[in-house]
DRENKOLPA-468283 format. One record per residue (C-alpha): residue number from 1; residue in three letters; z, y, x. Coordinates in steps of 0.02 Angstrom, whole numbers. Example, Ala and Ser with C-alpha at 12.3 -4.5 7.8 and 13.67 -1.06 7.14 Angstrom:
<nodes>
(1,"ALA",(390,-225,615)) (2,"SER",(357,-53,684)) 
</nodes>
This chain:
<nodes>
(1,"MET",(1,1,3)) (2,"ARG",(-53,147,98)) (3,"ALA",(-12,295,-16)) (4,"ILE",(65,321,-200)) (5,"GLY",(46,466,-308)) (6,"VAL",(113,523,-477)) (7,"HIS",(103,649,-622)) (8,"ALA",(217,684,-766)) (9,"PRO",(181,811,-903)) (10,"GLU",(272,970,-894)) (11,"ARG",(354,971,-1057)) (12,"ARG",(530,887,-1067)) (13,"LEU",(604,813,-1231)) (14,"THR",(785,819,-1224)) (15,"ASN",(909,702,-1324)) (16,"ALA",(966,864,-1404)) (17,"GLU",(789,916,-1464)) (18,"LEU",(775,741,-1531)) (19,"SER",(940,738,-1626)) (20,"THR",(854,883,-1743)) (21,"GLN",(714,779,-1779)) (22,"VAL",(790,612,-1821)) (23,"ASP",(964,535,-1855)) (24,"THR",(1023,523,-1682)) (25,"SER",(1138,604,-1539)) (26,"ASP",(1131,624,-1356)) (27,"GLU",(1284,511,-1336)) (28,"TRP",(1207,373,-1445)) (29,"ILE",(1048,375,-1341)) (30,"ARG",(1123,378,-1170)) (31,"THR",(1244,258,-1208)) (32,"ARG",(1121,138,-1265)) (33,"SER",(983,171,-1145)) (34,"GLY",(1034,277,-1000)) (35,"ILE",(896,421,-1057)) (36,"THR",(937,599,-1067)) (37,"GLU",(758,670,-1073)) (38,"ARG",(568,610,-1061)) (39,"ARG",(410,701,-1024)) (40,"ILE",(283,741,-1166)) (41,"ALA",(94,748,-1134)) (42,"GLY",(1,890,-1235)) (43,"PRO",(-124,875,-1372)) (44,"GLY",(-271,873,-1230)) (45,"GLU",(-166,784,-1100)) (46,"ASN",(-242,609,-1098)) (47,"PRO",(-198,454,-988)) (48,"SER",(-361,482,-894)) (49,"ASP",(-301,664,-856)) (50,"MET",(-126,618,-797)) (51,"GLY",(-209,454,-696)) (52,"ALA",(-328,582,-604)) (53,"LYS",(-187,702,-552)) (54,"ALA",(-89,549,-486)) (55,"ALA",(-232,463,-400)) (56,"GLY",(-279,642,-319)) (57,"GLN",(-113,653,-248)) (58,"ALA",(-125,468,-191)) (59,"LEU",(-283,503,-108)) (60,"GLN",(-222,666,-18)) (61,"ARG",(-74,581,37)) (62,"ALA",(-178,427,105)) (63,"GLY",(-303,562,200)) (64,"LEU",(-439,481,91)) (65,"ARG",(-591,552,3)) (66,"PRO",(-647,489,-177)) (67,"GLU",(-794,394,-90)) (68,"ASP",(-688,294,14)) (69,"ILE",(-619,196,-140)) (70,"ASP",(-716,27,-171)) (71,"LEU",(-618,-30,-333)) (72,"LEU",(-525,55,-481)) (73,"VAL",(-407,-51,-577)) (74,"VAL",(-311,52,-722)) (75,"ALA",(-159,-11,-812)) (76,"THR",(-132,59,-1000)) (77,"MET",(-82,15,-1172)) (78,"THR",(-128,183,-1219)) (79,"PRO",(-313,208,-1168)) (80,"ASP",(-402,373,-1196)) (81,"VAL",(-515,293,-1320)) (82,"PRO",(-540,95,-1377)) (83,"PHE",(-710,104,-1260)) (84,"PRO",(-766,128,-1148)) (85,"ALA",(-620,92,-1029)) (86,"THR",(-504,224,-960)) (87,"ALA",(-547,165,-784)) (88,"CYS",(-732,218,-813)) (89,"LEU",(-678,404,-879)) (90,"LEU",(-561,414,-734)) (91,"GLN",(-695,366,-606)) (92,"ALA",(-800,512,-682)) (93,"LYS",(-649,623,-660)) (94,"LEU",(-602,579,-484)) (95,"GLY",(-790,584,-428)) (96,"LEU",(-784,413,-371)) (97,"ARG",(-935,309,-309)) (98,"LYS",(-1042,237,-457)) (99,"ASP",(-1071,72,-375)) (100,"ILE",(-905,11,-383)) (101,"PRO",(-810,-90,-520)) (102,"CYS",(-690,3,-632)) (103,"PHE",(-596,-77,-780)) (104,"ASP",(-439,-83,-869)) (105,"VAL",(-295,-203,-873)) (106,"ALA",(-183,-215,-1050)) (107,"ALA",(-22,-304,-999)) (108,"ALA",(87,-155,-1063)) (109,"CYS",(247,-128,-957)) (110,"SER",(183,-256,-839)) (111,"GLY",(23,-182,-814)) (112,"PHE",(48,-94,-647)) (113,"ILE",(95,-261,-565)) (114,"TYR",(-34,-366,-657)) (115,"ALA",(-164,-232,-594)) (116,"THR",(-99,-237,-412)) (117,"GLN",(-120,-415,-415)) (118,"VAL",(-304,-406,-479)) (119,"ALA",(-352,-284,-348)) (120,"SER",(-267,-367,-206)) (121,"ASP",(-347,-539,-249)) (122,"MET",(-529,-446,-267)) (123,"MET",(-493,-370,-91)) (124,"ARG",(-462,-535,-24)) (125,"SER",(-637,-589,-83)) (126,"GLY",(-689,-473,59)) (127,"ASP",(-796,-361,-48)) (128,"TYR",(-669,-236,-62)) (129,"ARG",(-583,-136,74)) (130,"ARG",(-481,-6,-21)) (131,"ALA",(-423,-8,-209)) (132,"LEU",(-348,130,-322)) (133,"VAL",(-225,46,-442)) (134,"VAL",(-168,185,-579)) (135,"GLY",(-35,153,-709)) (136,"ALA",(-63,277,-858)) (137,"GLU",(13,301,-1025)) (138,"LYS",(33,416,-1174)) (139,"LEU",(161,336,-1272)) (140,"SER",(194,487,-1374)) (141,"SER",(43,449,-1461)) (142,"VAL",(91,276,-1525)) (143,"VAL",(267,304,-1564)) (144,"ASP",(346,331,-1743)) (145,"TRP",(443,483,-1721)) (146,"GLN",(536,440,-1879)) (147,"ASP",(601,279,-1805)) (148,"ARG",(755,320,-1693)) (149,"SER",(768,152,-1632)) (150,"THR",(604,183,-1528)) (151,"CYS",(560,359,-1525)) (152,"VAL",(708,396,-1406)) (153,"LEU",(639,272,-1276)) (154,"PHE",(470,317,-1223)) (155,"GLY",(390,449,-1127)) (156,"ASP",(226,490,-1041)) (157,"GLY",(155,496,-869)) (158,"ALA",(46,410,-736)) (159,"GLY",(64,352,-557)) (160,"ALA",(-56,281,-436)) (161,"ALA",(-66,179,-275)) (162,"VAL",(-190,169,-142)) (163,"LEU",(-210,-22,-72)) (164,"GLU",(-293,-59,93)) (165,"LYS",(-329,-199,201)) (166,"THR",(-240,-227,360)) (167,"ASP",(-246,-307,508)) (168,"VAL",(-57,-281,544)) (169,"LYS",(24,-454,513)) (170,"GLY",(185,-478,379)) (171,"VAL",(153,-317,292)) (172,"GLY",(99,-266,123)) (173,"LEU",(92,-374,-24)) (174,"LEU",(182,-541,24)) (175,"GLY",(197,-624,-142)) (176,"ASN",(150,-611,-320)) (177,"LEU",(214,-700,-475)) (178,"LEU",(145,-662,-665)) (179,"GLY",(174,-736,-833)) (180,"ALA",(153,-719,-1023)) (181,"ASP",(217,-788,-1186)) (182,"GLY",(100,-744,-1321)) (183,"SER",(217,-838,-1449)) (184,"ASN",(327,-701,-1447)) (185,"ALA",(207,-556,-1469)) (186,"GLU",(273,-495,-1630)) (187,"LEU",(438,-430,-1542)) (188,"LEU",(349,-284,-1466)) (189,"HIS",(181,-250,-1536)) (190,"CYS",(73,-122,-1630)) (191,"THR",(-17,-218,-1792)) (192,"ASP",(-150,-89,-1847)) (193,"GLY",(-284,-4,-1758)) (194,"GLY",(-388,-149,-1691)) (195,"SER",(-535,-245,-1753)) (196,"ALA",(-409,-369,-1857)) (197,"PHE",(-332,-220,-1945)) (198,"PRO",(-445,-69,-1940)) (199,"PRO",(-355,94,-1973)) (200,"THR",(-367,157,-2154)) (201,"GLU",(-284,302,-2241)) (202,"GLU",(-148,181,-2310)) (203,"SER",(-112,113,-2128)) (204,"VAL",(-110,289,-2049)) (205,"ARG",(14,348,-2197)) (206,"GLU",(132,205,-2173)) (207,"ARG",(126,229,-1991)) (208,"ARG",(56,43,-1951)) (209,"HIS",(-29,97,-1807)) (210,"CYS",(148,142,-1714)) (211,"LEU",(239,32,-1603)) (212,"ARG",(378,-92,-1672)) (213,"MET",(507,-181,-1570)) (214,"ASN",(641,-301,-1591)) (215,"GLY",(761,-208,-1468)) (216,"LYS",(894,-345,-1476)) (217,"GLU",(789,-498,-1444)) (218,"VAL",(675,-391,-1327)) (219,"PHE",(841,-358,-1218)) (220,"LYS",(886,-538,-1204)) (221,"LEU",(719,-594,-1150)) (222,"ALA",(685,-452,-1029)) (223,"VAL",(857,-475,-928)) (224,"ARG",(818,-677,-913)) (225,"VAL",(642,-658,-870)) (226,"MET",(649,-525,-744)) (227,"ALA",(796,-604,-654)) (228,"ASP",(710,-754,-647)) (229,"SER",(537,-673,-590)) (230,"CYS",(634,-601,-446)) (231,"GLU",(712,-774,-389)) (232,"ARG",(549,-859,-398)) (233,"VAL",(447,-734,-303)) (234,"LEU",(579,-722,-168)) (235,"ALA",(605,-903,-157)) (236,"LYS",(404,-915,-144)) (237,"CYS",(411,-793,-5)) (238,"GLY",(556,-873,89)) (239,"VAL",(656,-716,67)) (240,"SER",(836,-684,10)) (241,"SER",(896,-549,-101)) (242,"ASP",(1001,-486,41)) (243,"GLN",(845,-444,142)) (244,"VAL",(767,-340,7)) (245,"ALA",(798,-151,39)) (246,"CYS",(744,-90,-139)) (247,"PHE",(712,-176,-306)) (248,"ILE",(596,-70,-415)) (249,"PRO",(624,-116,-601)) (250,"HIS",(535,-70,-745)) (251,"GLN",(618,80,-813)) (252,"ALA",(644,34,-1000)) (253,"ASN",(849,35,-1015)) (254,"ILE",(982,53,-892)) (255,"ARG",(1085,-83,-968)) (256,"ILE",(936,-207,-941)) (257,"ILE",(934,-152,-757)) (258,"GLU",(1120,-168,-743)) (259,"ALA",(1105,-341,-818)) (260,"VAL",(970,-404,-696)) (261,"ALA",(1060,-333,-551)) (262,"ASP",(1212,-428,-601)) (263,"GLN",(1140,-601,-617)) (264,"LEU",(1042,-569,-447)) (265,"LYS",(1219,-517,-376)) (266,"VAL",(1131,-359,-307)) (267,"GLY",(1217,-188,-309)) (268,"MET",(1144,-57,-417)) (269,"ASP",(1126,42,-251)) (270,"ARG",(976,-60,-225)) (271,"PHE",(903,-29,-396)) (272,"PRO",(842,150,-383)) (273,"THR",(815,225,-578)) (274,"ASN",(739,376,-649)) (275,"LEU",(727,326,-823)) (276,"ASP",(869,461,-873)) (277,"ARG",(730,595,-838)) (278,"PHE",(575,499,-887)) (279,"GLY",(609,361,-1008)) (280,"ASN",(511,209,-1029)) (281,"THR",(323,256,-982)) (282,"SER",(273,69,-981)) (283,"ALA",(122,38,-846)) (284,"ALA",(178,211,-763)) (285,"SER",(349,160,-753)) (286,"ILE",(352,69,-589)) (287,"PRO",(234,182,-480)) (288,"LEU",(342,334,-550)) (289,"ALA",(504,249,-487)) (290,"LEU",(434,180,-320)) (291,"GLU",(354,363,-277)) (292,"GLU",(524,445,-300)) (293,"ALA",(613,305,-205)) (294,"TRP",(498,330,-56)) (295,"ARG",(504,512,-72)) (296,"ASN",(692,515,-68)) (297,"GLY",(702,405,80)) (298,"ARG",(762,249,-15)) (299,"ILE",(612,153,58)) (300,"ARG",(567,156,248)) (301,"HIS",(419,84,354)) (302,"GLY",(447,-100,367)) (303,"ASP",(564,-124,212)) (304,"LEU",(551,-260,95)) (305,"VAL",(522,-195,-89)) (306,"LEU",(532,-295,-238)) (307,"LEU",(442,-230,-406)) (308,"VAL",(484,-328,-561)) (309,"ALA",(426,-279,-741)) (310,"PHE",(429,-356,-922)) (311,"GLY",(330,-280,-1067)) (312,"ALA",(239,-326,-1236)) (313,"GLY",(134,-471,-1235)) (314,"LEU",(252,-549,-1185)) (315,"THR",(209,-522,-1014)) (316,"TRP",(316,-510,-852)) (317,"GLY",(276,-498,-665)) (318,"ALA",(350,-475,-484)) (319,"THR",(281,-428,-330)) (320,"LEU",(356,-423,-152)) (321,"LEU",(287,-305,-25)) (322,"ARG",(327,-251,146)) (323,"TRP",(314,-65,151)) (324,"HIS",(191,-14,277)) (325,"GLU",(143,178,314)) (326,"PRO",(-16,165,428)) (327,"LYS",(-54,325,530)) (328,"ASN",(-214,422,465)) 
</nodes>
């Protein structure tokens, strides 16, 4: 991972503001999620726009030009439009070459990890040297702002990483693990708006195009699967949890993160969080947290870092990497 960049909308929606819109309070939200505010994109600020800003920062930090990128993979559950892929829109906005593959990955909150593995595997084929992986979400567009159990949790934002082949041994992506269980899809989903249930006046009026979640069941599954994914990818790589400098979990709920840390017997000091200021940004969550941990000196050259996520699908994934900062 040569460089990482992020972007978050300017507007901050605080718990106090939300309490004037739905039956909730700052204390209720903080004690159940750890969130105090979230960023909300403006009407004309789409995932491709936020992704372009995050990707631009990543390219600048890597000392690269748009034409240096051979592959673009975008993780999103809130694409600008049903088609074409948000990646194609982002390709045009960034001015990437017109002879490279650009496509989306829809794995919800696990999307950035899925996209990273897909890009990494494609690079191993030998056809691509540098890939741009982007997680970009506008969850405010699919949240039911009358449902206090979900509208308080989600926010908007984007993160991007430049992946590059290197001849240095033992650095970069060391191991990946992905999984899914479609039999539990109804625990976190949006039923209407696709080809099975096209939008109608009635569905819009009844807000059936909005996100729905069984929070209690999702909580239990998230803790179990995220902890298991960490253990399995560490075992796969022959690494112990004590050797990992930082665990970067999907930023969904502070109680989930605390429970995962407890199961792994790892202190919260090695689980950096920023969900208090950003909420759950789905596919943008991990790059936003990873960039902040790196920028604040929590991650240094040579450190082992473990990314882990869980999301709608249900999907999950974990990636172990050794942080490498090549000289430009």
